[in-house]
CHARMM internal coordinates of N, CA and C (Angstrom, degrees):
IC EDIT
DIST 1 N 1 CA 1.4796
DIST 1 CA 1 C 1.4963
ANGL 1 N 1 CA 1 C 108.42
DIST 1 C 2 N 1.2980
ANGL 1 CA 1 C 2 N 114.61
DIHE 1 N 1 CA 1 C 2 N 131.55
DIST 2 N 2 CA 1.4779
ANGL 1 C 2 N 2 CA 120.50
DIHE 1 CA 1 C 2 N 2 CA -178.84
DIST 2 CA 2 C 1.5167
ANGL 2 N 2 CA 2 C 109.60
DIHE 1 C 2 N 2 CA 2 C -74.97
DIST 2 C 3 N 1.3503
ANGL 2 CA 2 C 3 N 114.52
DIHE 2 N 2 CA 2 C 3 N 158.26
DIST 3 N 3 CA 1.4735
ANGL 2 C 3 N 3 CA 120.56
DIHE 2 CA 2 C 3 N 3 CA -178.95
DIST 3 CA 3 C 1.5481
ANGL 3 N 3 CA 3 C 108.96
DIHE 2 C 3 N 3 CA 3 C -61.23
DIST 3 C 4 N 1.2804
ANGL 3 CA 3 C 4 N 116.71
DIHE 3 N 3 CA 3 C 4 N -40.46
DIST 4 N 4 CA 1.5002
ANGL 3 C 4 N 4 CA 120.37
DIHE 3 CA 3 C 4 N 4 CA -177.84
DIST 4 CA 4 C 1.5369
ANGL 4 N 4 CA 4 C 109.48
DIHE 3 C 4 N 4 CA 4 C -64.44
DIST 4 C 5 N 1.3402
ANGL 4 CA 4 C 5 N 117.30
DIHE 4 N 4 CA 4 C 5 N -41.27
DIST 5 N 5 CA 1.4527
ANGL 4 C 5 N 5 CA 119.80
DIHE 4 CA 4 C 5 N 5 CA 177.42
DIST 5 CA 5 C 1.5088
ANGL 5 N 5 CA 5 C 111.83
DIHE 4 C 5 N 5 CA 5 C -64.04
DIST 5 C 6 N 1.3358
ANGL 5 CA 5 C 6 N 116.66
DIHE 5 N 5 CA 5 C 6 N -39.31
DIST 6 N 6 CA 1.4524
ANGL 5 C 6 N 6 CA 120.88
DIHE 5 CA 5 C 6 N 6 CA -179.43
DIST 6 CA 6 C 1.5329
ANGL 6 N 6 CA 6 C 108.86
DIHE 5 C 6 N 6 CA 6 C -66.58
DIST 6 C 7 N 1.3555
ANGL 6 CA 6 C 7 N 118.11
DIHE 6 N 6 CA 6 C 7 N -41.80
DIST 7 N 7 CA 1.4565
ANGL 6 C 7 N 7 CA 120.56
DIHE 6 CA 6 C 7 N 7 CA 178.14
DIST 7 CA 7 C 1.4945
ANGL 7 N 7 CA 7 C 111.18
DIHE 6 C 7 N 7 CA 7 C -61.37
DIST 7 C 8 N 1.3394
ANGL 7 CA 7 C 8 N 117.52
DIHE 7 N 7 CA 7 C 8 N -41.69
DIST 8 N 8 CA 1.4614
ANGL 7 C 8 N 8 CA 120.37
DIHE 7 CA 7 C 8 N 8 CA 178.88
DIST 8 CA 8 C 1.5323
ANGL 8 N 8 CA 8 C 109.84
DIHE 7 C 8 N 8 CA 8 C -62.48
DIST 8 C 9 N 1.3117
ANGL 8 CA 8 C 9 N 116.72
DIHE 8 N 8 CA 8 C 9 N -43.96
DIST 9 N 9 CA 1.4865
ANGL 8 C 9 N 9 CA 121.47
DIHE 8 CA 8 C 9 N 9 CA -179.99
DIST 9 CA 9 C 1.5465
ANGL 9 N 9 CA 9 C 108.85
DIHE 8 C 9 N 9 CA 9 C -59.22
DIST 9 C 10 N 1.3230
ANGL 9 CA 9 C 10 N 115.69
DIHE 9 N 9 CA 9 C 10 N -46.67
DIST 10 N 10 CA 1.4777
ANGL 9 C 10 N 10 CA 120.17
DIHE 9 CA 9 C 10 N 10 CA -179.31
DIST 10 CA 10 C 1.5452
ANGL 10 N 10 CA 10 C 111.13
DIHE 9 C 10 N 10 CA 10 C -63.89
DIST 10 C 11 N 1.2921
ANGL 10 CA 10 C 11 N 116.56
DIHE 10 N 10 CA 10 C 11 N -38.21
DIST 11 N 11 CA 1.4983
ANGL 10 C 11 N 11 CA 119.47
DIHE 10 CA 10 C 11 N 11 CA 179.78
DIST 11 CA 11 C 1.5441
ANGL 11 N 11 CA 11 C 109.65
DIHE 10 C 11 N 11 CA 11 C -67.39
DIST 11 C 12 N 1.3108
ANGL 11 CA 11 C 12 N 117.02
DIHE 11 N 11 CA 11 C 12 N -38.10
DIST 12 N 12 CA 1.4661
ANGL 11 C 12 N 12 CA 120.28
DIHE 11 CA 11 C 12 N 12 CA 177.45
DIST 12 CA 12 C 1.5284
ANGL 12 N 12 CA 12 C 110.04
DIHE 11 C 12 N 12 CA 12 C -64.88
DIST 12 C 13 N 1.3006
ANGL 12 CA 12 C 13 N 116.44
DIHE 12 N 12 CA 12 C 13 N -46.49
DIST 13 N 13 CA 1.4683
ANGL 12 C 13 N 13 CA 119.89
DIHE 12 CA 12 C 13 N 13 CA 177.59
DIST 13 CA 13 C 1.5245
ANGL 13 N 13 CA 13 C 112.88
DIHE 12 C 13 N 13 CA 13 C -59.94
DIST 13 C 14 N 1.3283
ANGL 13 CA 13 C 14 N 115.25
DIHE 13 N 13 CA 13 C 14 N -41.95
DIST 14 N 14 CA 1.4392
ANGL 13 C 14 N 14 CA 120.61
DIHE 13 CA 13 C 14 N 14 CA -179.94
DIST 14 CA 14 C 1.5169
ANGL 14 N 14 CA 14 C 110.86
DIHE 13 C 14 N 14 CA 14 C -63.09
DIST 14 C 15 N 1.3388
ANGL 14 CA 14 C 15 N 116.67
DIHE 14 N 14 CA 14 C 15 N -42.75
DIST 15 N 15 CA 1.4378
ANGL 14 C 15 N 15 CA 123.00
DIHE 14 CA 14 C 15 N 15 CA 179.29
DIST 15 CA 15 C 1.5396
ANGL 15 N 15 CA 15 C 111.14
DIHE 14 C 15 N 15 CA 15 C -62.92
DIST 15 C 16 N 1.3100
ANGL 15 CA 15 C 16 N 116.18
DIHE 15 N 15 CA 15 C 16 N -42.47
DIST 16 N 16 CA 1.4846
ANGL 15 C 16 N 16 CA 119.92
DIHE 15 CA 15 C 16 N 16 CA 177.74
DIST 16 CA 16 C 1.5396
ANGL 16 N 16 CA 16 C 111.59
DIHE 15 C 16 N 16 CA 16 C -65.96
DIST 16 C 17 N 1.3122
ANGL 16 CA 16 C 17 N 115.67
DIHE 16 N 16 CA 16 C 17 N -38.64
DIST 17 N 17 CA 1.4637
ANGL 16 C 17 N 17 CA 119.27
DIHE 16 CA 16 C 17 N 17 CA 179.51
DIST 17 CA 17 C 1.5428
ANGL 17 N 17 CA 17 C 109.81
DIHE 16 C 17 N 17 CA 17 C -68.25
DIST 17 C 18 N 1.2940
ANGL 17 CA 17 C 18 N 118.54
DIHE 17 N 17 CA 17 C 18 N -39.73
DIST 18 N 18 CA 1.4497
ANGL 17 C 18 N 18 CA 122.34
DIHE 17 CA 17 C 18 N 18 CA 177.65
DIST 18 CA 18 C 1.5549
ANGL 18 N 18 CA 18 C 110.16
DIHE 17 C 18 N 18 CA 18 C -60.97
DIST 18 C 19 N 1.3330
ANGL 18 CA 18 C 19 N 116.31
DIHE 18 N 18 CA 18 C 19 N -42.66
DIST 19 N 19 CA 1.4480
ANGL 18 C 19 N 19 CA 121.07
DIHE 18 CA 18 C 19 N 19 CA 178.10
DIST 19 CA 19 C 1.5530
ANGL 19 N 19 CA 19 C 109.86
DIHE 18 C 19 N 19 CA 19 C -62.27
DIST 19 C 20 N 1.3290
ANGL 19 CA 19 C 20 N 115.31
DIHE 19 N 19 CA 19 C 20 N -44.45
DIST 20 N 20 CA 1.4793
ANGL 19 C 20 N 20 CA 119.88
DIHE 19 CA 19 C 20 N 20 CA 179.09
DIST 20 CA 20 C 1.4876
ANGL 20 N 20 CA 20 C 111.64
DIHE 19 C 20 N 20 CA 20 C -62.12
DIST 20 C 21 N 1.3338
ANGL 20 CA 20 C 21 N 117.78
DIHE 20 N 20 CA 20 C 21 N -44.60
DIST 21 N 21 CA 1.4879
ANGL 20 C 21 N 21 CA 121.15
DIHE 20 CA 20 C 21 N 21 CA -178.93
DIST 21 CA 21 C 1.5271
ANGL 21 N 21 CA 21 C 108.27
DIHE 20 C 21 N 21 CA 21 C -64.00
DIST 21 C 22 N 1.3133
ANGL 21 CA 21 C 22 N 119.34
DIHE 21 N 21 CA 21 C 22 N -40.81
DIST 22 N 22 CA 1.4747
ANGL 21 C 22 N 22 CA 121.58
DIHE 21 CA 21 C 22 N 22 CA 179.87
DIST 22 CA 22 C 1.5504
ANGL 22 N 22 CA 22 C 109.80
DIHE 21 C 22 N 22 CA 22 C -64.07
DIST 22 C 23 N 1.3115
ANGL 22 CA 22 C 23 N 116.89
DIHE 22 N 22 CA 22 C 23 N -42.34
DIST 23 N 23 CA 1.4543
ANGL 22 C 23 N 23 CA 120.24
DIHE 22 CA 22 C 23 N 23 CA 177.41
DIST 23 CA 23 C 1.5277
ANGL 23 N 23 CA 23 C 111.56
DIHE 22 C 23 N 23 CA 23 C -63.16
DIST 23 C 24 N 1.3298
ANGL 23 CA 23 C 24 N 116.78
DIHE 23 N 23 CA 23 C 24 N -41.45
DIST 24 N 24 CA 1.4629
ANGL 23 C 24 N 24 CA 121.10
DIHE 23 CA 23 C 24 N 24 CA 178.92
DIST 24 CA 24 C 1.5530
ANGL 24 N 24 CA 24 C 110.82
DIHE 23 C 24 N 24 CA 24 C -65.71
DIST 24 C 25 N 1.2998
ANGL 24 CA 24 C 25 N 116.79
DIHE 24 N 24 CA 24 C 25 N -37.28
DIST 25 N 25 CA 1.4924
ANGL 24 C 25 N 25 CA 122.46
DIHE 24 CA 24 C 25 N 25 CA 176.79
DIST 25 CA 25 C 1.5194
ANGL 25 N 25 CA 25 C 109.56
DIHE 24 C 25 N 25 CA 25 C -63.17
DIST 25 C 26 N 1.3128
ANGL 25 CA 25 C 26 N 118.06
DIHE 25 N 25 CA 25 C 26 N -43.68
DIST 26 N 26 CA 1.4823
ANGL 25 C 26 N 26 CA 121.35
DIHE 25 CA 25 C 26 N 26 CA 177.49
DIST 26 CA 26 C 1.5177
ANGL 26 N 26 CA 26 C 110.79
DIHE 25 C 26 N 26 CA 26 C -63.17
DIST 26 C 27 N 1.3541
ANGL 26 CA 26 C 27 N 115.55
DIHE 26 N 26 CA 26 C 27 N -41.72
DIST 27 N 27 CA 1.4785
ANGL 26 C 27 N 27 CA 118.88
DIHE 26 CA 26 C 27 N 27 CA -179.82
DIST 27 CA 27 C 1.5330
ANGL 27 N 27 CA 27 C 110.35
DIHE 26 C 27 N 27 CA 27 C -64.00
DIST 27 C 28 N 1.3446
ANGL 27 CA 27 C 28 N 117.88
DIHE 27 N 27 CA 27 C 28 N -45.76
DIST 28 N 28 CA 1.4514
ANGL 27 C 28 N 28 CA 121.99
DIHE 27 CA 27 C 28 N 28 CA 179.88
DIST 28 CA 28 C 1.5222
ANGL 28 N 28 CA 28 C 109.33
DIHE 27 C 28 N 28 CA 28 C -60.84
DIST 28 C 29 N 1.3034
ANGL 28 CA 28 C 29 N 117.31
DIHE 28 N 28 CA 28 C 29 N -42.25
DIST 29 N 29 CA 1.4900
ANGL 28 C 29 N 29 CA 121.81
DIHE 28 CA 28 C 29 N 29 CA -178.77
DIST 29 CA 29 C 1.5311
ANGL 29 N 29 CA 29 C 110.16
DIHE 28 C 29 N 29 CA 29 C -61.68
DIST 29 C 30 N 1.3380
ANGL 29 CA 29 C 30 N 116.09
DIHE 29 N 29 CA 29 C 30 N -47.68
DIST 30 N 30 CA 1.4835
ANGL 29 C 30 N 30 CA 119.25
DIHE 29 CA 29 C 30 N 30 CA 177.85
DIST 30 CA 30 C 1.5599
ANGL 30 N 30 CA 30 C 112.12
DIHE 29 C 30 N 30 CA 30 C -62.47
DIST 30 C 31 N 1.2795
ANGL 30 CA 30 C 31 N 115.69
DIHE 30 N 30 CA 30 C 31 N -39.82
DIST 31 N 31 CA 1.4568
ANGL 30 C 31 N 31 CA 119.37
DIHE 30 CA 30 C 31 N 31 CA 178.35
DIST 31 CA 31 C 1.5213
ANGL 31 N 31 CA 31 C 111.79
DIHE 30 C 31 N 31 CA 31 C -64.38
DIST 31 C 32 N 1.3089
ANGL 31 CA 31 C 32 N 116.03
DIHE 31 N 31 CA 31 C 32 N -39.13
DIST 32 N 32 CA 1.4520
ANGL 31 C 32 N 32 CA 120.40
DIHE 31 CA 31 C 32 N 32 CA 178.23
DIST 32 CA 32 C 1.5088
ANGL 32 N 32 CA 32 C 111.06
DIHE 31 C 32 N 32 CA 32 C -66.11
DIST 32 C 33 N 1.3104
ANGL 32 CA 32 C 33 N 116.51
DIHE 32 N 32 CA 32 C 33 N -39.10
DIST 33 N 33 CA 1.4749
ANGL 32 C 33 N 33 CA 119.32
DIHE 32 CA 32 C 33 N 33 CA 176.41
DIST 33 CA 33 C 1.5262
ANGL 33 N 33 CA 33 C 112.02
DIHE 32 C 33 N 33 CA 33 C -63.11
DIST 33 C 34 N 1.3127
ANGL 33 CA 33 C 34 N 116.02
DIHE 33 N 33 CA 33 C 34 N -43.12
DIST 34 N 34 CA 1.4532
ANGL 33 C 34 N 34 CA 121.50
DIHE 33 CA 33 C 34 N 34 CA 177.61
DIST 34 CA 34 C 1.5183
ANGL 34 N 34 CA 34 C 111.29
DIHE 33 C 34 N 34 CA 34 C -64.12
DIST 34 C 35 N 1.3213
ANGL 34 CA 34 C 35 N 116.73
DIHE 34 N 34 CA 34 C 35 N -43.19
DIST 35 N 35 CA 1.4540
ANGL 34 C 35 N 35 CA 120.16
DIHE 34 CA 34 C 35 N 35 CA 179.30
DIST 35 CA 35 C 1.5109
ANGL 35 N 35 CA 35 C 110.78
DIHE 34 C 35 N 35 CA 35 C -62.14
DIST 35 C 36 N 1.3382
ANGL 35 CA 35 C 36 N 116.47
DIHE 35 N 35 CA 35 C 36 N -42.90
DIST 36 N 36 CA 1.4524
ANGL 35 C 36 N 36 CA 121.00
DIHE 35 CA 35 C 36 N 36 CA 179.00
DIST 36 CA 36 C 1.5356
ANGL 36 N 36 CA 36 C 110.43
DIHE 35 C 36 N 36 CA 36 C -60.49
DIST 36 C 37 N 1.3193
ANGL 36 CA 36 C 37 N 116.23
DIHE 36 N 36 CA 36 C 37 N -43.50
DIST 37 N 37 CA 1.4817
ANGL 36 C 37 N 37 CA 119.02
DIHE 36 CA 36 C 37 N 37 CA 178.13
DIST 37 CA 37 C 1.5271
ANGL 37 N 37 CA 37 C 110.82
DIHE 36 C 37 N 37 CA 37 C -65.07
DIST 37 C 38 N 1.2901
ANGL 37 CA 37 C 38 N 118.98
DIHE 37 N 37 CA 37 C 38 N -42.19
DIST 38 N 38 CA 1.4396
ANGL 37 C 38 N 38 CA 120.31
DIHE 37 CA 37 C 38 N 38 CA 179.75
DIST 38 CA 38 C 1.5474
ANGL 38 N 38 CA 38 C 111.65
DIHE 37 C 38 N 38 CA 38 C -64.93
DIST 38 C 39 N 1.3236
ANGL 38 CA 38 C 39 N 116.62
DIHE 38 N 38 CA 38 C 39 N -38.82
DIST 39 N 39 CA 1.4466
ANGL 38 C 39 N 39 CA 119.21
DIHE 38 CA 38 C 39 N 39 CA 175.74
DIST 39 CA 39 C 1.5193
ANGL 39 N 39 CA 39 C 112.53
DIHE 38 C 39 N 39 CA 39 C -63.47
DIST 39 C 40 N 1.3402
ANGL 39 CA 39 C 40 N 118.31
DIHE 39 N 39 CA 39 C 40 N -38.13
DIST 40 N 40 CA 1.4339
ANGL 39 C 40 N 40 CA 121.22
DIHE 39 CA 39 C 40 N 40 CA -179.85
DIST 40 CA 40 C 1.5500
ANGL 40 N 40 CA 40 C 108.36
DIHE 39 C 40 N 40 CA 40 C -68.23
DIST 40 C 41 N 1.3015
ANGL 40 CA 40 C 41 N 117.56
DIHE 40 N 40 CA 40 C 41 N -39.31
DIST 41 N 41 CA 1.4721
ANGL 40 C 41 N 41 CA 120.83
DIHE 40 CA 40 C 41 N 41 CA 178.52
DIST 41 CA 41 C 1.5034
ANGL 41 N 41 CA 41 C 110.24
DIHE 40 C 41 N 41 CA 41 C -65.80
DIST 41 C 42 N 1.2872
ANGL 41 CA 41 C 42 N 118.53
DIHE 41 N 41 CA 41 C 42 N -40.61
DIST 42 N 42 CA 1.4596
ANGL 41 C 42 N 42 CA 122.76
DIHE 41 CA 41 C 42 N 42 CA 178.13
DIST 42 CA 42 C 1.5010
ANGL 42 N 42 CA 42 C 110.66
DIHE 41 C 42 N 42 CA 42 C -63.95
DIST 42 C 43 N 1.3282
ANGL 42 CA 42 C 43 N 118.60
DIHE 42 N 42 CA 42 C 43 N -42.70
DIST 43 N 43 CA 1.4602
ANGL 42 C 43 N 43 CA 120.83
DIHE 42 CA 42 C 43 N 43 CA 175.06
DIST 43 CA 43 C 1.5052
ANGL 43 N 43 CA 43 C 112.22
DIHE 42 C 43 N 43 CA 43 C -60.51
DIST 43 C 44 N 1.3027
ANGL 43 CA 43 C 44 N 116.73
DIHE 43 N 43 CA 43 C 44 N -43.51
DIST 44 N 44 CA 1.4480
ANGL 43 C 44 N 44 CA 120.33
DIHE 43 CA 43 C 44 N 44 CA 177.81
DIST 44 CA 44 C 1.5199
ANGL 44 N 44 CA 44 C 112.95
DIHE 43 C 44 N 44 CA 44 C -61.08
DIST 44 C 45 N 1.3077
ANGL 44 CA 44 C 45 N 117.66
DIHE 44 N 44 CA 44 C 45 N -45.95
DIST 45 N 45 CA 1.4444
ANGL 44 C 45 N 45 CA 123.27
DIHE 44 CA 44 C 45 N 45 CA 176.56
DIST 45 CA 45 C 1.5210
ANGL 45 N 45 CA 45 C 111.87
DIHE 44 C 45 N 45 CA 45 C -59.36
DIST 45 C 46 N 1.3422
ANGL 45 CA 45 C 46 N 115.05
DIHE 45 N 45 CA 45 C 46 N -41.39
DIST 46 N 46 CA 1.4926
ANGL 45 C 46 N 46 CA 118.07
DIHE 45 CA 45 C 46 N 46 CA -177.76
DIST 46 CA 46 C 1.5396
ANGL 46 N 46 CA 46 C 108.81
DIHE 45 C 46 N 46 CA 46 C -67.45
DIST 46 C 47 N 1.3428
ANGL 46 CA 46 C 47 N 117.23
DIHE 46 N 46 CA 46 C 47 N -41.02
DIST 47 N 47 CA 1.4794
ANGL 46 C 47 N 47 CA 118.97
DIHE 46 CA 46 C 47 N 47 CA 179.37
DIST 47 CA 47 C 1.5550
ANGL 47 N 47 CA 47 C 109.95
DIHE 46 C 47 N 47 CA 47 C -65.69
DIST 47 C 48 N 1.3366
ANGL 47 CA 47 C 48 N 114.63
DIHE 47 N 47 CA 47 C 48 N -38.06
DIST 48 N 48 CA 1.4462
ANGL 47 C 48 N 48 CA 118.18
DIHE 47 CA 47 C 48 N 48 CA 178.28
DIST 48 CA 48 C 1.5583
ANGL 48 N 48 CA 48 C 111.58
DIHE 47 C 48 N 48 CA 48 C -64.43
DIST 48 C 49 N 1.3021
ANGL 48 CA 48 C 49 N 116.87
DIHE 48 N 48 CA 48 C 49 N -40.15
DIST 49 N 49 CA 1.4660
ANGL 48 C 49 N 49 CA 121.36
DIHE 48 CA 48 C 49 N 49 CA 178.86
DIST 49 CA 49 C 1.5309
ANGL 49 N 49 CA 49 C 109.59
DIHE 48 C 49 N 49 CA 49 C -64.82
DIST 49 C 50 N 1.3205
ANGL 49 CA 49 C 50 N 115.94
DIHE 49 N 49 CA 49 C 50 N -43.27
DIST 50 N 50 CA 1.4541
ANGL 49 C 50 N 50 CA 120.93
DIHE 49 CA 49 C 50 N 50 CA 178.84
DIST 50 CA 50 C 1.5560
ANGL 50 N 50 CA 50 C 110.65
DIHE 49 C 50 N 50 CA 50 C -61.58
DIST 50 C 51 N 1.3081
ANGL 50 CA 50 C 51 N 116.40
DIHE 50 N 50 CA 50 C 51 N -43.52
DIST 51 N 51 CA 1.4563
ANGL 50 C 51 N 51 CA 120.17
DIHE 50 CA 50 C 51 N 51 CA 179.60
DIST 51 CA 51 C 1.5046
ANGL 51 N 51 CA 51 C 110.20
DIHE 50 C 51 N 51 CA 51 C -64.71
DIST 51 C 52 N 1.3403
ANGL 51 CA 51 C 52 N 118.96
DIHE 51 N 51 CA 51 C 52 N -41.20
DIST 52 N 52 CA 1.4524
ANGL 51 C 52 N 52 CA 121.20
DIHE 51 CA 51 C 52 N 52 CA 178.58
DIST 52 CA 52 C 1.5391
ANGL 52 N 52 CA 52 C 110.64
DIHE 51 C 52 N 52 CA 52 C -64.18
DIST 52 C 53 N 1.3274
ANGL 52 CA 52 C 53 N 116.73
DIHE 52 N 52 CA 52 C 53 N -41.54
DIST 53 N 53 CA 1.4451
ANGL 52 C 53 N 53 CA 121.22
DIHE 52 CA 52 C 53 N 53 CA -179.59
DIST 53 CA 53 C 1.5337
ANGL 53 N 53 CA 53 C 109.27
DIHE 52 C 53 N 53 CA 53 C -63.49
DIST 53 C 54 N 1.3410
ANGL 53 CA 53 C 54 N 117.93
DIHE 53 N 53 CA 53 C 54 N -43.12
DIST 54 N 54 CA 1.4760
ANGL 53 C 54 N 54 CA 121.46
DIHE 53 CA 53 C 54 N 54 CA 177.35
DIST 54 CA 54 C 1.5062
ANGL 54 N 54 CA 54 C 110.92
DIHE 53 C 54 N 54 CA 54 C -63.67
DIST 54 C 55 N 1.3287
ANGL 54 CA 54 C 55 N 116.80
DIHE 54 N 54 CA 54 C 55 N -40.60
DIST 55 N 55 CA 1.4652
ANGL 54 C 55 N 55 CA 118.06
DIHE 54 CA 54 C 55 N 55 CA 178.28
DIST 55 CA 55 C 1.5125
ANGL 55 N 55 CA 55 C 113.22
DIHE 54 C 55 N 55 CA 55 C -64.94
DIST 55 C 56 N 1.2911
ANGL 55 CA 55 C 56 N 116.96
DIHE 55 N 55 CA 55 C 56 N -35.49
DIST 56 N 56 CA 1.4847
ANGL 55 C 56 N 56 CA 120.34
DIHE 55 CA 55 C 56 N 56 CA 176.88
DIST 56 CA 56 C 1.5111
ANGL 56 N 56 CA 56 C 110.80
DIHE 55 C 56 N 56 CA 56 C -69.35
DIST 56 C 57 N 1.3579
ANGL 56 CA 56 C 57 N 116.03
DIHE 56 N 56 CA 56 C 57 N -37.80
DIST 57 N 57 CA 1.4455
ANGL 56 C 57 N 57 CA 119.29
DIHE 56 CA 56 C 57 N 57 CA -178.77
DIST 57 CA 57 C 1.5364
ANGL 57 N 57 CA 57 C 111.39
DIHE 56 C 57 N 57 CA 57 C -67.92
DIST 57 C 58 N 1.3395
ANGL 57 CA 57 C 58 N 116.92
DIHE 57 N 57 CA 57 C 58 N -33.76
DIST 58 N 58 CA 1.4221
ANGL 57 C 58 N 58 CA 118.96
DIHE 57 CA 57 C 58 N 58 CA -177.83
DIST 58 CA 58 C 1.5544
ANGL 58 N 58 CA 58 C 112.21
DIHE 57 C 58 N 58 CA 58 C -89.69
DIST 58 C 59 N 1.3273
ANGL 58 CA 58 C 59 N 116.46
DIHE 58 N 58 CA 58 C 59 N -7.96
DIST 59 N 59 CA 1.4821
ANGL 58 C 59 N 59 CA 120.94
DIHE 58 CA 58 C 59 N 59 CA -179.45
DIST 59 CA 59 C 1.5088
ANGL 59 N 59 CA 59 C 111.23
DIHE 58 C 59 N 59 CA 59 C -70.20
DIST 59 C 60 N 1.2594
ANGL 59 CA 59 C 60 N 118.01
DIHE 59 N 59 CA 59 C 60 N -16.92
DIST 60 N 60 CA 1.4891
ANGL 59 C 60 N 60 CA 118.35
DIHE 59 CA 59 C 60 N 60 CA -178.69
DIST 60 CA 60 C 1.5116
ANGL 60 N 60 CA 60 C 110.52
DIHE 59 C 60 N 60 CA 60 C 138.87
DIST 60 C 61 N 1.3052
ANGL 60 CA 60 C 61 N 113.43
DIHE 60 N 60 CA 60 C 61 N -167.68
DIST 61 N 61 CA 1.4455
ANGL 60 C 61 N 61 CA 116.80
DIHE 60 CA 60 C 61 N 61 CA -177.07
DIST 61 CA 61 C 1.5089
ANGL 61 N 61 CA 61 C 112.11
DIHE 60 C 61 N 61 CA 61 C -96.45
DIST 61 C 62 N 1.3228
ANGL 61 CA 61 C 62 N 116.64
DIHE 61 N 61 CA 61 C 62 N 13.52
DIST 62 N 62 CA 1.4692
ANGL 61 C 62 N 62 CA 119.63
DIHE 61 CA 61 C 62 N 62 CA 179.12
DIST 62 CA 62 C 1.5384
ANGL 62 N 62 CA 62 C 109.00
DIHE 61 C 62 N 62 CA 62 C -61.70
DIST 62 C 63 N 1.3205
ANGL 62 CA 62 C 63 N 114.55
DIHE 62 N 62 CA 62 C 63 N 133.02
DIST 63 N 63 CA 1.4490
ANGL 62 C 63 N 63 CA 119.21
DIHE 62 CA 62 C 63 N 63 CA 178.76
DIST 63 CA 63 C 1.5451
ANGL 63 N 63 CA 63 C 109.23
DIHE 62 C 63 N 63 CA 63 C -76.06
DIST 63 C 64 N 1.3218
ANGL 63 CA 63 C 64 N 116.50
DIHE 63 N 63 CA 63 C 64 N 144.28
DIST 64 N 64 CA 1.4385
ANGL 63 C 64 N 64 CA 118.72
DIHE 63 CA 63 C 64 N 64 CA 178.18
DIST 64 CA 64 C 1.5653
ANGL 64 N 64 CA 64 C 110.30
DIHE 63 C 64 N 64 CA 64 C -61.53
DIST 64 C 65 N 1.2870
ANGL 64 CA 64 C 65 N 118.03
DIHE 64 N 64 CA 64 C 65 N 149.40
DIST 65 N 65 CA 1.4851
ANGL 64 C 65 N 65 CA 118.40
DIHE 64 CA 64 C 65 N 65 CA -179.00
DIST 65 CA 65 C 1.5122
ANGL 65 N 65 CA 65 C 111.21
DIHE 64 C 65 N 65 CA 65 C -62.62
DIST 65 C 66 N 1.3292
ANGL 65 CA 65 C 66 N 113.18
DIHE 65 N 65 CA 65 C 66 N 142.61
DIST 66 N 66 CA 1.4730
ANGL 65 C 66 N 66 CA 118.50
DIHE 65 CA 65 C 66 N 66 CA 178.76
DIST 66 CA 66 C 1.4763
ANGL 66 N 66 CA 66 C 111.55
DIHE 65 C 66 N 66 CA 66 C -80.46
DIST 66 C 67 N 1.2649
ANGL 66 CA 66 C 67 N 119.17
DIHE 66 N 66 CA 66 C 67 N 137.85
DIST 67 N 67 CA 1.4630
ANGL 66 C 67 N 67 CA 123.28
DIHE 66 CA 66 C 67 N 67 CA 178.00
DIST 67 CA 67 C 1.5335
ANGL 67 N 67 CA 67 C 110.76
DIHE 66 C 67 N 67 CA 67 C -65.84
DIST 67 C 68 N 1.3245
ANGL 67 CA 67 C 68 N 115.37
DIHE 67 N 67 CA 67 C 68 N -28.70
DIST 68 N 68 CA 1.4801
ANGL 67 C 68 N 68 CA 119.18
DIHE 67 CA 67 C 68 N 68 CA -178.92
DIST 68 CA 68 C 1.5601
ANGL 68 N 68 CA 68 C 109.90
DIHE 67 C 68 N 68 CA 68 C -68.71
DIST 68 C 69 N 1.2984
ANGL 68 CA 68 C 69 N 117.44
DIHE 68 N 68 CA 68 C 69 N -26.05
DIST 69 N 69 CA 1.4721
ANGL 68 C 69 N 69 CA 121.26
DIHE 68 CA 68 C 69 N 69 CA -177.48
DIST 69 CA 69 C 1.5321
ANGL 69 N 69 CA 69 C 111.52
DIHE 68 C 69 N 69 CA 69 C -82.59
DIST 69 C 70 N 1.3325
ANGL 69 CA 69 C 70 N 117.93
DIHE 69 N 69 CA 69 C 70 N -18.33
DIST 70 N 70 CA 1.4334
ANGL 69 C 70 N 70 CA 120.14
DIHE 69 CA 69 C 70 N 70 CA 179.29
DIST 70 CA 70 C 1.5139
ANGL 70 N 70 CA 70 C 111.82
DIHE 69 C 70 N 70 CA 70 C -75.34
DIST 70 C 71 N 1.3188
ANGL 70 CA 70 C 71 N 115.19
DIHE 70 N 70 CA 70 C 71 N 143.10
DIST 71 N 71 CA 1.4606
ANGL 70 C 71 N 71 CA 119.83
DIHE 70 CA 70 C 71 N 71 CA 177.66
DIST 71 CA 71 C 1.5207
ANGL 71 N 71 CA 71 C 108.87
DIHE 70 C 71 N 71 CA 71 C -89.14
DIST 71 C 72 N 1.3171
ANGL 71 CA 71 C 72 N 116.85
DIHE 71 N 71 CA 71 C 72 N 131.15
DIST 72 N 72 CA 1.4589
ANGL 71 C 72 N 72 CA 118.89
DIHE 71 CA 71 C 72 N 72 CA 179.16
DIST 72 CA 72 C 1.5182
ANGL 72 N 72 CA 72 C 109.86
DIHE 71 C 72 N 72 CA 72 C -61.20
DIST 72 C 73 N 1.3436
ANGL 72 CA 72 C 73 N 119.41
DIHE 72 N 72 CA 72 C 73 N 154.24
DIST 73 N 73 CA 1.4284
ANGL 72 C 73 N 73 CA 122.58
DIHE 72 CA 72 C 73 N 73 CA -176.23
DIST 73 CA 73 C 1.5205
ANGL 73 N 73 CA 73 C 114.47
DIHE 72 C 73 N 73 CA 73 C -65.32
DIST 73 C 74 N 1.2845
ANGL 73 CA 73 C 74 N 120.13
DIHE 73 N 73 CA 73 C 74 N -17.38
DIST 74 N 74 CA 1.4558
ANGL 73 C 74 N 74 CA 121.11
DIHE 73 CA 73 C 74 N 74 CA -178.36
DIST 74 CA 74 C 1.5062
ANGL 74 N 74 CA 74 C 113.84
DIHE 73 C 74 N 74 CA 74 C -85.74
DIST 74 C 75 N 1.3783
ANGL 74 CA 74 C 75 N 117.71
DIHE 74 N 74 CA 74 C 75 N -1.98
DIST 75 N 75 CA 1.4544
ANGL 74 C 75 N 75 CA 120.99
DIHE 74 CA 74 C 75 N 75 CA 176.36
DIST 75 CA 75 C 1.5119
ANGL 75 N 75 CA 75 C 112.93
DIHE 74 C 75 N 75 CA 75 C -90.73
END
COOR INIT
IC SEED 1 N 1 CA 1 C
IC BUILD
């Protein structure tokens, strides 16, 4: 294999690797955005649950409803 052919082959491989790295960077960026959104939603839900629990605690001494007393939806 001639030196010129080898250089061409290496340039092709380098170009393909650069494309692959760029695609991987875009994928990681999108995943990070999605992860950040999911974390924000989780924090919101957690705060909402805490607020609901505090509201129930301050509503009085009424015991929370028992799951055993609830009728399943198929009845």
